[in-house]
N, CA, C and O of each residue as an XYZ file, in Angstrom:
908
protein
N     -46.916     38.450      1.313
C     -45.645     37.798      1.003
C     -45.124     37.013      2.207
O     -44.650     35.886      2.066
N     -45.216     37.625      3.401
C     -44.788     36.931      4.618
C     -45.626     35.697      4.875
O     -45.116     34.680      5.344
N     -46.920     35.784      4.568
C     -47.794     34.623      4.746
C     -47.364     33.494      3.817
O     -47.385     32.322      4.192
N     -46.973     33.864      2.599
C     -46.515     32.841      1.658
C     -45.235     32.180      2.130
O     -45.075     30.968      1.988
N     -44.316     32.966      2.693
C     -43.081     32.391      3.223
C     -43.348     31.482      4.404
O     -42.705     30.445      4.565
N     -44.321     31.890      5.244
C     -44.700     31.037      6.372
C     -45.200     29.688      5.889
O     -44.868     28.655      6.471
N     -45.988     29.690      4.839
C     -46.531     28.439      4.284
C     -45.408     27.555      3.746
O     -45.424     26.338      3.932
N     -44.421     28.182      3.068
C     -43.308     27.407      2.501
C     -42.490     26.770      3.606
O     -42.118     25.601      3.498
N     -42.199     27.507      4.665
C     -41.407     26.956      5.751
C     -42.143     25.816      6.466
O     -41.525     24.821      6.841
N     -43.451     25.957      6.653
C     -44.217     24.883      7.286
C     -44.245     23.646      6.394
O     -44.200     22.520      6.890
N     -44.318     23.849      5.099
C     -44.333     22.729      4.165
C     -42.996     21.991      4.194
O     -42.974     20.773      4.018
N     -41.905     22.676      4.405
C     -40.582     22.061      4.458
C     -40.233     21.475      5.802
O     -39.121     20.978      5.979
N     -41.159     21.515      6.773
C     -40.901     20.917      8.069
C     -40.440     21.899      9.104
O     -40.023     21.475     10.182
N     -40.487     23.182      8.848
C     -40.056     24.214      9.780
C     -41.272     25.006     10.252
O     -42.261     25.162      9.535
N     -41.161     25.495     11.473
C     -42.242     26.288     12.047
C     -41.668     27.618     12.494
O     -40.832     27.634     13.397
N     -42.074     28.730     11.910
C     -41.581     30.052     12.352
C     -41.892     30.257     13.819
O     -43.004     29.973     14.264
N     -40.920     30.749     14.578
C     -41.101     30.916     16.022
C     -41.638     32.292     16.393
O     -42.087     32.482     17.523
N     -41.607     33.221     15.511
C     -42.077     34.569     15.835
C     -43.579     34.710     15.718
O     -44.212     33.902     15.037
N     -44.158     35.679     16.338
C     -45.593     35.932     16.251
C     -45.906     37.041     15.280
O     -45.012     37.718     14.773
N     -47.204     37.222     15.022
C     -47.699     38.276     14.139
C     -47.101     38.214     12.744
O     -46.939     39.239     12.081
N     -46.772     36.996     12.298
C     -46.297     36.833     10.927
C     -44.874     37.257     10.710
O     -44.418     37.258      9.567
N     -44.125     37.630     11.772
C     -42.729     38.050     11.616
C     -41.845     36.815     11.701
O     -41.943     36.057     12.666
N     -40.967     36.592     10.690
C     -40.099     35.416     10.638
C     -38.836     35.682     11.446
O     -38.187     36.717     11.292
N     -38.504     34.736     12.303
C     -37.246     34.803     13.043
C     -36.229     33.842     12.428
O     -36.583     33.058     11.547
N     -34.986     33.887     12.870
C     -33.926     33.056     12.319
C     -33.904     31.652     12.918
O     -33.214     30.781     12.389
N     -34.631     31.409     13.994
C     -34.619     30.091     14.630
C     -35.855     29.330     14.213
O     -36.953     29.883     14.168
N     -35.668     28.037     13.903
C     -36.756     27.152     13.467
C     -36.664     25.847     14.253
O     -35.590     25.434     14.692
N     -37.818     25.216     14.414
C     -37.883     23.948     15.156
C     -38.227     22.816     14.211
O     -39.229     22.883     13.499
N     -37.402     21.769     14.195
C     -37.706     20.578     13.411
C     -38.775     19.764     14.103
O     -38.900     19.792     15.327
N     -39.544     19.040     13.311
C     -40.470     18.090     13.895
C     -39.675     17.013     14.618
O     -38.634     16.602     14.105
N     -40.104     16.537     15.776
C     -39.359     15.515     16.535
C     -39.121     14.245     15.735
O     -38.056     13.638     15.843
N     -40.113     13.828     14.919
C     -39.954     12.586     14.156
C     -38.812     12.711     13.161
O     -37.996     11.797     13.035
N     -38.745     13.840     12.449
C     -37.689     14.031     11.462
C     -36.331     14.162     12.141
O     -35.326     13.691     11.609
N     -36.292     14.798     13.312
C     -35.042     14.934     14.035
C     -34.529     13.579     14.489
O     -33.326     13.322     14.432
N     -35.426     12.707     14.941
C     -35.035     11.379     15.395
C     -34.492     10.547     14.238
O     -33.470      9.876     14.380
N     -35.170     10.590     13.099
C     -34.704      9.852     11.924
C     -33.350     10.362     11.470
O     -32.479      9.576     11.099
N     -33.170     11.672     11.498
C     -31.902     12.271     11.102
C     -30.763     11.812     12.009
O     -29.667     11.522     11.532
N     -31.021     11.746     13.319
C     -29.997     11.288     14.264
C     -29.642      9.827     14.034
O     -28.473      9.451     14.127
N     -30.634      9.004     13.735
C     -30.384      7.582     13.483
C     -29.534      7.404     12.229
O     -28.572      6.635     12.221
N     -29.904      8.131     11.164
C     -29.141      8.029      9.920
C     -27.714      8.521     10.112
O     -26.777      7.950      9.554
N     -27.546      9.577     10.897
C     -26.204     10.120     11.153
C     -25.357      9.122     11.926
O     -24.183      8.927     11.612
N     -25.951      8.484     12.945
C     -25.221      7.495     13.733
C     -24.848      6.281     12.888
O     -23.746      5.747     13.011
N     -25.777      5.845     12.024
C     -25.504      4.702     11.160
C     -24.385      5.020     10.176
O     -23.519      4.182      9.926
N     -24.401      6.222      9.621
C     -23.354      6.620      8.685
C     -21.993      6.651      9.360
O     -21.000      6.205      8.787
N     -21.947      7.184     10.594
C     -20.682      7.218     11.325
C     -20.169      5.815     11.616
O     -18.967      5.559     11.530
N     -21.084      4.898     11.962
C     -20.689      3.527     12.253
C     -20.111      2.854     11.007
O     -19.091      2.169     11.085
N     -20.759      3.048      9.866
C     -20.269      2.462      8.627
C     -18.901      3.032      8.249
O     -18.028      2.307      7.771
N     -18.725      4.334      8.469
C     -17.443      4.957      8.160
C     -16.334      4.437      9.070
O     -15.205      4.239      8.621
N     -16.650      4.215     10.341
C     -15.667      3.679     11.275
C     -15.270      2.258     10.891
O     -14.090      1.910     10.929
N     -16.261      1.430     10.518
C     -15.970      0.059     10.102
C     -15.118      0.045      8.836
O     -14.149     -0.707      8.740
N     -15.486      0.882      7.869
C     -14.727      0.939      6.619
C     -13.295      1.411      6.869
O     -12.352      0.899      6.266
N     -13.140      2.387      7.758
C     -11.790      2.879      8.073
C     -10.959      1.805      8.755
O      -9.770      1.662      8.469
N     -11.580      1.044      9.660
C     -10.862     -0.027     10.360
C     -10.421     -1.105      9.375
O      -9.286     -1.578      9.423
N     -11.331     -1.485      8.483
C     -10.998     -2.493      7.472
C      -9.861     -2.003      6.588
O      -8.941     -2.756      6.271
N      -9.930     -0.736      6.193
C      -8.900     -0.170      5.318
C      -7.531     -0.172      5.994
O      -6.527     -0.489      5.355
N      -7.480      0.175      7.271
C      -6.207      0.198      7.995
C      -5.609     -1.201      8.111
O      -4.412     -1.391      7.897
N      -6.449     -2.179      8.450
C      -5.963     -3.555      8.578
C      -5.488     -4.077      7.226
O      -4.440     -4.716      7.133
N      -6.264     -3.803      6.183
C      -5.882     -4.254      4.841
C      -4.561     -3.633      4.394
O      -3.725     -4.307      3.794
N      -4.381     -2.370      4.684
C      -3.126     -1.708      4.295
C      -1.946     -2.306      5.032
O      -0.894     -2.539      4.435
N      -2.106     -2.556      6.326
C      -1.031     -3.172      7.109
C      -0.684     -4.551      6.552
O       0.490     -4.868      6.362
N      -1.702     -5.370      6.291
C      -1.465     -6.713      5.764
C      -0.858     -6.662      4.371
O       0.022     -7.458      4.045
N      -1.326     -5.728      3.549
C      -0.827     -5.613      2.183
C       0.649     -5.213      2.167
O       1.448     -5.809      1.445
N       1.002     -4.223      2.948
C       2.385     -3.741      2.940
C       3.333     -4.785      3.524
O       4.395     -5.040      2.955
N       2.964     -5.389      4.647
C       3.823     -6.409      5.247
C       3.920     -7.631      4.346
O       4.985     -8.237      4.233
N       2.815     -7.996      3.704
C       2.830     -9.152      2.809
C       3.731     -8.940      1.605
O       4.480     -9.836      1.217
N       3.658     -7.756      1.014
C       4.517     -7.462     -0.136
C       5.986     -7.440      0.263
O       6.852     -7.900     -0.481
N       6.253     -6.900      1.445
C       7.635     -6.857      1.917
C       8.170     -8.265      2.145
O       9.290     -8.585      1.746
N       7.366     -9.102      2.786
C       7.798    -10.476      3.079
C       7.945    -11.293      1.812
O       8.798    -12.177      1.744
N       7.124    -11.011      0.803
C       7.192    -11.796     -0.428
C       8.555    -11.679     -1.114
O       8.977    -12.599     -1.813
N       9.245    -10.552     -0.917
C      10.574    -10.397     -1.508
C      11.585    -11.341     -0.885
O      12.628    -11.617     -1.479
N      11.286    -11.840      0.308
C      12.221    -12.762      0.959
C      12.310    -14.097      0.232
O      13.270    -14.841      0.431
N      11.333    -14.412     -0.601
C      11.402    -15.661     -1.360
C      12.604    -15.658     -2.305
O      13.248    -16.687     -2.510
N      12.897    -14.491     -2.876
C      14.074    -14.384     -3.749
C      15.348    -14.592     -2.934
O      16.274    -15.273     -3.373
N      15.381    -14.004     -1.754
C      16.527    -14.177     -0.865
C      16.688    -15.639     -0.460
O      17.807    -16.142     -0.365
N      15.571    -16.315     -0.222
C      15.618    -17.723      0.166
C      16.162    -18.587     -0.966
O      16.975    -19.481     -0.730
N      15.720    -18.324     -2.188
C      16.228    -19.068     -3.344
C      17.724    -18.847     -3.506
O      18.468    -19.785     -3.791
N      18.161    -17.612     -3.323
C      19.589    -17.306     -3.435
C      20.393    -18.059     -2.376
O      21.486    -18.550     -2.660
N      19.863    -18.152     -1.166
C      20.544    -18.894     -0.105
C      20.675    -20.370     -0.461
O      21.725    -20.976     -0.252
N      19.604    -20.941     -0.999
C      19.642    -22.357     -1.376
C      20.694    -22.589     -2.457
O      21.431    -23.575     -2.408
N      20.766    -21.688     -3.430
C      21.761    -21.811     -4.498
C      23.174    -21.760     -3.919
O      24.042    -22.538     -4.314
N      23.396    -20.844     -2.984
C      24.716    -20.716     -2.367
C      25.076    -21.988     -1.603
O      26.206    -22.466     -1.690
N      24.132    -22.528     -0.864
C      24.376    -23.752     -0.093
C      24.717    -24.915     -1.024
O      25.646    -25.675     -0.753
N      23.971    -25.053     -2.114
C      24.213    -26.144     -3.065
C      25.575    -26.000     -3.735
O      26.316    -26.976     -3.857
N      25.906    -24.791     -4.168
C      27.199    -24.560     -4.824
C      28.352    -24.851     -3.864
O      29.343    -25.476     -4.244
N      28.216    -24.396     -2.624
C      29.279    -24.636     -1.642
C      29.451    -26.123     -1.354
O      30.576    -26.598     -1.197
N      28.357    -26.851     -1.284
C      28.452    -28.265     -0.917
C      28.960    -29.122     -2.068
O      29.844    -29.954     -1.863
N      28.427    -28.942     -3.271
C      28.720    -29.863     -4.362
C      29.831    -29.380     -5.295
O      30.375    -30.182     -6.055
N      30.174    -28.126     -5.258
C      31.223    -27.627     -6.139
C      32.469    -27.186     -5.363
O      33.592    -27.362     -5.836
N      32.272    -26.626     -4.200
C      33.404    -26.169     -3.396
C      33.746    -27.131     -2.271
O      34.724    -26.946     -1.546
N      32.916    -28.169     -2.139
C      33.121    -29.198     -1.119
C      33.279    -28.600      0.280
O      34.146    -29.000      1.057
N      32.429    -27.650      0.567
C      32.384    -27.055      1.902
C      30.925    -26.757      2.237
O      30.058    -26.751      1.363
N      30.682    -26.515      3.487
C      29.307    -26.251      3.883
C      29.234    -25.256      5.018
O      30.239    -24.927      5.649
N      28.037    -24.786      5.265
C      27.817    -23.829      6.350
C      26.491    -24.160      7.023
O      25.425    -24.032      6.421
N      26.574    -24.583      8.263
C      25.357    -24.890      9.015
C      24.530    -23.629      9.227
O      23.300    -23.682      9.209
N      25.191    -22.507      9.427
C      24.475    -21.245      9.639
C      23.645    -20.881      8.418
O      22.506    -20.432      8.548
N      24.220    -21.076      7.216
C      23.471    -20.770      5.991
C      22.289    -21.724      5.828
O      21.203    -21.303      5.429
N      22.489    -22.984      6.130
C      21.397    -23.952      6.026
C      20.262    -23.604      6.994
O      19.086    -23.694      6.639
N      20.618    -23.213      8.201
C      19.597    -22.827      9.164
C      18.930    -21.513      8.761
O      17.751    -21.300      9.044
N      19.676    -20.643      8.108
C      19.093    -19.386      7.661
C      17.992    -19.632      6.637
O      16.994    -18.911      6.607
N      18.174    -20.655      5.796
C      17.120    -21.014      4.860
C      15.838    -21.381      5.613
O      14.739    -20.995      5.216
N      15.998    -22.129      6.700
C      14.841    -22.498      7.524
C      14.187    -21.270      8.141
O      12.960    -21.177      8.192
N      14.994    -20.333      8.608
C      14.475    -19.097      9.205
C      13.648    -18.310      8.182
O      12.519    -17.907      8.463
N      14.216    -18.099      7.007
C      13.531    -17.315      5.983
C      12.277    -18.045      5.502
O      11.244    -17.420      5.262
N      12.371    -19.356      5.364
C      11.213    -20.159      4.948
C      10.065    -19.991      5.942
O       8.919    -19.787      5.543
N      10.375    -20.079      7.239
C       9.356    -19.911      8.271
C       8.782    -18.505      8.260
O       7.580    -18.311      8.447
N       9.654    -17.521      8.039
C       9.208    -16.127      8.013
C       8.225    -15.884      6.877
O       7.205    -15.221      7.063
N       8.532    -16.423      5.703
C       7.671    -16.216      4.534
C       6.310    -16.867      4.727
O       5.279    -16.246      4.469
N       6.305    -18.103      5.175
C       5.045    -18.829      5.250
C       4.197    -18.432      6.456
O       2.979    -18.304      6.332
N       4.811    -18.236      7.607
C       4.041    -17.915      8.803
C       3.498    -16.487      8.778
O       2.367    -16.243      9.201
N       4.300    -15.548      8.284
C       3.836    -14.161      8.227
C       3.140    -13.838      6.908
O       2.610    -12.740      6.740
N       3.136    -14.777      5.981
C       2.428    -14.563      4.716
C       1.022    -15.118      4.700
O       0.292    -14.934      3.726
N       0.629    -15.803      5.776
C      -0.702    -16.412      5.822
C      -1.793    -15.349      5.783
O      -2.774    -15.494      5.054
N      -1.627    -14.279      6.565
C      -2.638    -13.220      6.602
C      -2.735    -12.513      5.254
O      -3.831    -12.171      4.809
N      -1.601    -12.294      4.607
C      -1.576    -11.663      3.290
C      -2.305    -12.529      2.262
O      -3.046    -12.020      1.421
N      -2.086    -13.832      2.339
C      -2.773    -14.760      1.434
C      -4.274    -14.761      1.696
O      -5.067    -14.851      0.759
N      -4.667    -14.664      2.959
C      -6.085    -14.590      3.297
C      -6.717    -13.337      2.714
O      -7.815    -13.393      2.160
N      -6.042    -12.224      2.834
C      -6.567    -10.972      2.302
C      -6.757    -11.045      0.794
O      -7.754    -10.555      0.263
N      -5.799    -11.658      0.108
C      -5.870    -11.772     -1.349
C      -6.797    -12.892     -1.813
O      -7.011    -13.057     -3.014
N      -7.350    -13.664     -0.875
C      -8.205    -14.782     -1.250
C      -7.421    -15.896     -1.906
O      -7.941    -16.589     -2.781
N      -6.164    -16.081     -1.494
C      -5.292    -17.051     -2.137
C      -5.304    -18.439     -1.535
O      -4.727    -19.362     -2.110
N      -5.952    -18.615     -0.382
C      -6.017    -19.945      0.211
C      -6.950    -20.836     -0.609
O      -7.992    -20.391     -1.090
N      -6.563    -22.077     -0.756
C      -7.324    -23.006     -1.594
C      -8.660    -23.328     -0.935
O      -8.719    -23.652      0.251
N      -9.727    -23.233     -1.718
C     -11.067    -23.597     -1.249
C     -11.468    -24.919     -1.891
O     -11.576    -25.011     -3.114
N     -11.686    -25.928     -1.080
C     -12.163    -27.210     -1.589
C     -13.681    -27.209     -1.427
O     -14.193    -27.570     -0.367
N     -14.389    -26.813     -2.455
C     -15.840    -26.701     -2.353
C     -16.486    -27.011     -3.692
O     -15.829    -27.092     -4.730
N     -17.796    -27.180     -3.624
C     -18.583    -27.450     -4.826
C     -19.530    -26.300     -5.117
O     -19.778    -25.966     -6.275
N     -20.056    -25.699     -4.065
C     -21.139    -24.740     -4.217
C     -20.691    -23.281     -4.099
O     -21.321    -22.401     -4.686
N     -19.618    -23.006     -3.355
C     -19.269    -21.633     -3.009
C     -19.035    -20.769     -4.231
O     -19.471    -19.618     -4.269
N     -18.356    -21.305     -5.230
C     -17.982    -20.493     -6.398
C     -19.190    -19.993     -7.171
O     -19.108    -18.988     -7.876
N     -20.315    -20.695     -7.041
C     -21.530    -20.303     -7.759
C     -22.487    -19.488     -6.897
O     -23.567    -19.112     -7.352
N     -22.098    -19.215     -5.662
C     -22.965    -18.456     -4.770
C     -22.987    -16.985     -5.171
O     -22.061    -16.476     -5.803
N     -24.066    -16.325     -4.787
C     -24.144    -14.874     -4.951
C     -23.237    -14.207     -3.913
O     -22.746    -14.855     -2.989
N     -23.030    -12.911     -4.085
C     -22.169    -12.179     -3.152
C     -22.711    -12.242     -1.728
O     -21.937    -12.308     -0.774
N     -24.022    -12.223     -1.579
C     -24.622    -12.264     -0.242
C     -24.423    -13.626      0.411
O     -24.119    -13.706      1.601
N     -24.594    -14.702     -0.366
C     -24.392    -16.040      0.194
C     -22.928    -16.280      0.538
O     -22.614    -16.904      1.552
N     -22.042    -15.786     -0.304
C     -20.618    -15.891      0.014
C     -20.300    -15.144      1.303
O     -19.503    -15.610      2.117
N     -20.920    -13.997      1.485
C     -20.692    -13.216      2.702
C     -21.168    -13.981      3.937
O     -20.522    -13.934      4.984
N     -22.297    -14.684      3.818
C     -22.806    -15.476      4.941
C     -21.822    -16.593      5.294
O     -21.506    -16.805      6.465
N     -21.340    -17.305      4.269
C     -20.375    -18.388      4.496
C     -19.091    -17.849      5.122
O     -18.570    -18.432      6.074
N     -18.583    -16.744      4.592
C     -17.348    -16.158      5.116
C     -17.532    -15.645      6.541
O     -16.638    -15.777      7.377
N     -18.687    -15.065      6.807
C     -18.954    -14.546      8.151
C     -18.989    -15.676      9.174
O     -18.345    -15.588     10.219
N     -19.745    -16.743      8.875
C     -19.837    -17.880      9.798
C     -18.491    -18.592      9.922
O     -18.092    -18.994     11.015
N     -17.796    -18.744      8.796
C     -16.492    -19.390      8.846
C     -15.490    -18.611      9.670
O     -14.690    -19.194     10.402
N     -15.531    -17.283      9.550
C     -14.612    -16.459     10.322
C     -14.896    -16.503     11.810
O     -13.979    -16.611     12.623
N     -16.169    -16.418     12.163
C     -16.546    -16.380     13.577
C     -16.397    -17.752     14.243
O     -15.933    -17.847     15.380
N     -16.790    -18.806     13.536
C     -16.813    -20.142     14.135
C     -15.486    -20.880     14.021
O     -15.194    -21.741     14.852
N     -14.677    -20.567     13.018
C     -13.465    -21.346     12.787
C     -12.189    -20.494     12.799
O     -11.284    -20.750     13.594
N     -12.112    -19.493     11.931
C     -10.856    -18.768     11.751
C     -10.404    -18.071     13.037
O      -9.282    -18.286     13.495
N     -11.257    -17.251     13.610
C     -10.881    -16.504     14.809
C     -10.611    -17.431     16.003
O      -9.598    -17.246     16.677
N     -11.477    -18.425     16.296
C     -11.164    -19.341     17.406
C      -9.866    -20.110     17.214
O      -9.105    -20.282     18.166
N      -9.597    -20.582     15.983
C      -8.366    -21.336     15.738
C      -7.135    -20.442     15.918
O      -6.133    -20.877     16.485
N      -7.206    -19.201     15.442
C      -6.083    -18.277     15.625
C      -5.820    -18.024     17.114
O      -4.669    -17.998     17.550
N      -6.874    -17.843     17.876
C      -6.715    -17.646     19.318
C      -6.154    -18.892     19.990
O      -5.313    -18.796     20.884
N      -6.621    -20.061     19.560
C      -6.137    -21.322     20.138
C      -4.648    -21.513     19.864
O      -3.897    -21.893     20.762
N      -4.218    -21.256     18.639
C      -2.800    -21.390     18.307
C      -1.954    -20.439     19.152
O      -0.888    -20.816     19.639
N      -2.428    -19.214     19.324
C      -1.682    -18.236     20.119
C      -1.555    -18.699     21.573
O      -0.466    -18.660     22.147
N      -2.650    -19.129     22.154
C      -2.635    -19.533     23.563
C      -1.799    -20.798     23.783
O      -1.070    -20.908     24.769
N      -1.915    -21.749     22.850
C      -1.170    -22.998     22.992
C       0.331    -22.797     22.772
O       1.139    -23.582     23.270
N       0.703    -21.767     22.040
C       2.120    -21.524     21.734
C       2.802    -20.622     22.756
O       4.029    -20.526     22.780
N       2.022    -19.970     23.588
C       2.589    -18.961     24.485
C       3.661    -19.537     25.409
O       4.772    -19.011     25.469
N       3.337    -20.615     26.131
C       4.289    -21.203     27.078
C       5.528    -21.735     26.359
O       6.647    -21.614     26.858
N       5.316    -22.317     25.196
C       6.430    -22.869     24.418
C       7.409    -21.770     24.011
O       8.623    -21.942     24.119
N       6.884    -20.658     23.550
C       7.734    -19.535     23.148
C       8.354    -18.863     24.366
O       9.520    -18.469     24.332
N       7.583    -18.729     25.438
C       8.105    -18.089     26.653
C       9.276    -18.887     27.230
O      10.249    -18.306     27.711
N       9.180    -20.213     27.181
C      10.279    -21.054     27.678
C      11.535    -20.852     26.841
O      12.644    -20.840     27.374
N      11.362    -20.694     25.534
C      12.508    -20.465     24.662
C      13.151    -19.117     24.954
O      14.376    -19.000     24.947
N      12.337    -18.101     25.210
C      12.870    -16.773     25.525
C      13.565    -16.760     26.890
O      14.541    -16.034     27.083
N      13.074    -17.548     27.819
C      13.635    -17.533     29.172
C      15.088    -17.990     29.200
O      15.852    -17.594     30.079
N      15.466    -18.825     28.235
C      16.854    -19.296     28.172
C      17.583    -18.754     26.943
O      18.730    -19.115     26.679
N      16.902    -17.881     26.195
C      17.467    -17.362     24.947
C      18.016    -18.516     24.106
O      19.203    -18.568     23.780
N      17.132    -19.416     23.774
C      17.481    -20.672     23.110
C      18.286    -20.438     21.830
O      17.981    -19.557     21.026
N      19.314    -21.253     21.676
C      20.166    -21.178     20.489
C      20.107    -22.510     19.739
O      19.427    -23.447     20.157
N      20.826    -22.571     18.638
C      20.853    -23.782     17.822
C      21.560    -24.911     18.563
O      22.484    -24.678     19.343
N      21.114    -26.135     18.307
C      21.763    -27.305     18.900
C      23.084    -27.630     18.211
O      23.879    -28.416     18.726
N      23.318    -27.026     17.047
C      24.574    -27.214     16.325
C      25.608    -26.192     16.799
O      25.272    -25.073     17.186
N      26.840    -26.598     16.758
C      27.913    -25.722     17.250
C      28.018    -24.422     16.460
O      28.215    -23.348     17.030
N      27.883    -24.535     15.148
C      28.033    -23.362     14.290
C      26.686    -22.831     13.791
O      26.622    -22.115     12.792
N      25.627    -23.189     14.492
C      24.297    -22.761     14.075
C      23.968    -21.349     14.528
O      24.755    -20.705     15.223
N      22.818    -20.886     14.132
C      22.386    -19.526     14.493
C      21.864    -19.494     15.923
O      21.131    -20.396     16.329
N      22.225    -18.480     16.685
C      21.799    -18.405     18.096
C      20.476    -17.658     18.285
O      20.301    -16.944     19.273
N      19.561    -17.820     17.355
C      18.319    -17.042     17.428
C      17.075    -17.932     17.365
O      16.062    -17.539     16.787
N      17.147    -19.103     17.943
C      16.002    -20.013     17.893
C      14.794    -19.408     18.599
O      13.659    -19.637     18.181
N      15.016    -18.651     19.648
C      13.910    -18.027     20.376
C      13.167    -17.011     19.499
O      11.957    -16.833     19.634
N      13.908    -16.346     18.596
C      13.246    -15.432     17.660
C      12.451    -16.210     16.608
O      11.361    -15.805     16.206
N      13.017    -17.326     16.177
C      12.313    -18.164     15.207
C      10.998    -18.672     15.783
O       9.976    -18.683     15.097
N      11.028    -19.090     17.041
C       9.814    -19.605     17.671
C       8.798    -18.498     17.945
O       7.605    -18.772     18.076
N       9.257    -17.264     18.030
C       8.339    -16.144     18.238
C       7.362    -15.998     17.078
O       6.274    -15.448     17.243
N       7.750    -16.489     15.912
C       6.847    -16.451     14.758
C       5.574    -17.242     15.017
O       4.548    -17.005     14.380
N       5.645    -18.185     15.957
C       4.450    -18.964     16.298
C       3.407    -18.120     17.016
O       2.241    -18.507     17.092
N       3.814    -16.978     17.540
C       2.871    -16.023     18.130
C       2.497    -14.929     17.140
O       1.361    -14.454     17.122
N       3.458    -14.537     16.321
C       3.186    -13.480     15.343
C       2.194    -13.962     14.283
O       1.343    -13.192     13.837
N       2.297    -15.218     13.884
C       1.401    -15.748     12.852
C      -0.066    -15.680     13.259
O      -0.865    -15.114     12.513
N      -0.466    -16.237     14.422
C      -1.890    -16.153     14.775
C      -2.371    -14.729     15.019
O      -3.547    -14.432     14.809
N      -1.476    -13.843     15.461
C      -1.888    -12.452     15.677
C      -2.237    -11.769     14.355
O      -3.279    -11.123     14.243
N      -1.371    -11.913     13.363
C      -1.654    -11.299     12.064
C      -2.863    -11.965     11.396
O      -3.666    -11.298     10.743
N      -2.981    -13.271     11.567
C      -4.130    -13.980     11.003
C      -5.423    -13.542     11.678
O      -6.446    -13.364     11.017
N      -5.374    -13.369     12.992
C      -6.544    -12.907     13.734
C      -6.939    -11.507     13.287
O      -8.122    -11.226     13.097
N      -5.966    -10.639     13.121
C      -6.250     -9.260     12.706
C      -6.929     -9.231     11.343
O      -7.939     -8.550     11.162
N      -6.376     -9.969     10.385
C      -6.975     -9.986      9.057
C      -8.291    -10.741      9.056
O      -9.186    -10.418      8.275
N      -8.424    -11.746      9.919
C      -9.685    -12.460     10.031
C     -10.812    -11.558     10.504
O     -11.942    -11.661     10.026
N     -10.506    -10.678     11.440
C     -11.506     -9.711     11.906
C     -11.917     -8.793     10.763
O     -13.097     -8.475     10.609
N     -10.944     -8.368      9.964
C     -11.258     -7.511      8.818
C     -12.161     -8.235      7.821
O     -13.080     -7.629      7.269
N     -11.910     -9.517      7.585
C     -12.737    -10.276      6.646
C     -14.155    -10.451      7.181
O     -15.117    -10.403      6.414
N     -14.291    -10.651      8.484
C     -15.622    -10.756      9.091
C     -16.375     -9.440      8.952
O     -17.569     -9.431      8.654
N     -15.676     -8.329      9.167
C     -16.314     -7.016      9.022
C     -16.735     -6.760      7.582
O     -17.788     -6.169      7.341
N     -15.920     -7.199      6.620
C     -16.287     -7.048      5.210
C     -17.572     -7.810      4.909
O     -18.455     -7.299      4.220
N     -17.676     -9.025      5.423
C     -18.876     -9.825      5.197
C     -20.093     -9.176      5.850
O     -21.187     -9.179      5.285
N     -19.894     -8.620      7.042
C     -21.000     -7.942      7.727
C     -21.462     -6.720      6.939
O     -22.663     -6.464      6.848
N     -20.532     -5.970      6.373
C     -20.902     -4.813      5.553
C     -21.666     -5.242      4.309
O     -22.629     -4.587      3.910
N     -21.236     -6.342      3.697
C     -21.933     -6.840      2.514
C     -23.364     -7.238      2.853
O     -24.290     -6.934      2.101
N     -23.544     -7.910      3.973
C     -24.886     -8.331      4.376
C     -25.773     -7.150      4.746
O     -26.995     -7.223      4.619
N     -25.154     -6.057      5.205
C     -25.933     -4.873      5.570
C     -26.223     -3.976      4.375
O     -26.887     -2.947      4.500
N     -25.712     -4.386      3.205
C     -25.962     -3.608      1.995
C     -24.917     -2.566      1.701
O     -25.087     -1.762      0.784
N     -23.827     -2.559      2.467
C     -22.739     -1.604      2.234
C     -21.535     -2.389      1.737
O     -20.752     -2.897      2.540
N     -21.383     -2.490      0.443
C     -20.301     -3.265     -0.139
C     -18.970     -2.570      0.101
O     -18.844     -1.352     -0.024
N     -17.979     -3.389      0.451
C     -16.630     -2.860      0.674
C     -15.810     -3.042     -0.588
O     -15.757     -4.137     -1.147
N     -15.168     -1.968     -1.039
C     -14.327     -2.027     -2.233
C     -12.927     -2.451     -1.838
O     -12.266     -1.725     -1.095
N     -12.441     -3.613     -2.309
C     -11.106     -4.071     -1.936
C     -10.022     -3.185     -2.502
O     -10.201     -2.545     -3.538
N      -8.872     -3.154     -1.798
C      -7.737     -2.353     -2.256
C      -7.101     -2.957     -3.501
O      -6.646     -2.236     -4.389
N      -7.074     -4.292     -3.558
C      -6.464     -4.970     -4.684
C      -7.371     -6.097     -5.129
O      -8.288     -6.502     -4.416
N      -7.093     -6.598     -6.334
C      -7.880     -7.713     -6.839
C      -7.592     -8.963     -6.041
O      -6.454     -9.214     -5.647
N      -8.630     -9.746     -5.805
C      -8.456    -10.990     -5.073
C      -8.659    -12.166     -6.001
O      -9.284    -12.053     -7.056
N      -8.114    -13.301     -5.584
C      -8.256    -14.512     -6.340
C      -8.829    -15.587     -5.429
O      -8.646    -15.533     -4.213
N      -9.510    -16.550     -6.000
C     -10.119    -17.610     -5.225
C      -9.765    -18.956     -5.844
O     -10.531    -19.477     -6.655
N      -8.613    -19.535     -5.479
C      -8.236    -20.826     -6.038
C      -9.185    -21.920     -5.550
O      -9.660    -21.878     -4.415
N      -9.454    -22.883     -6.401
C     -10.330    -23.992     -6.056
C      -9.665    -25.295     -6.454
O      -8.803    -25.337     -7.332
N     -10.086    -26.349     -5.789
C      -9.701    -27.688     -6.190
C     -10.936    -28.434     -6.670
O     -10.841    -29.597     -7.061
């Protein structure tokens, strides 16, 4: 019976360490199988880390995007108030008019990353829509690395001095009754490329996972507008 157990353990890749046919509790794996196991374990951990990073970035972009999208209703309400005050009450408010500009900038500049995540940016193409998932991943990967990420970094670097100068004097409105927060408005020129860069990295990682055979399941449905 012990001989039969010895044969089974050797067949499964284990070698009994005891002598005289006595089985011990410790077994030695073949080096080749141990090496393959370590490689597979490391690859699995890497894929899990990438998926977790993508998920965190997507959640951040999704939550901030949904929150900012509600500001569109607030912006419409402000415009209605400004119009009613000007044409029906024959009065106006420069602060309210400037507030419309503030909210408009907030929605569009901080909503760019959310639109990217949802696939809402317009694609002017002929071939992309008919590509397979792998070909789309190649296009998205190259586009992200060669265009999206460099442009986001360029916008951030080119805007830094401009925003810093505004903060140094705590720039206010040129109008007497305007809002004194122009430096905060200009700060959006730094926040926009940062959020776009963050989501751009997530999109590049998604494409890399697709090319490696590990498809990423999106949190929400995406759309791909075309012209």
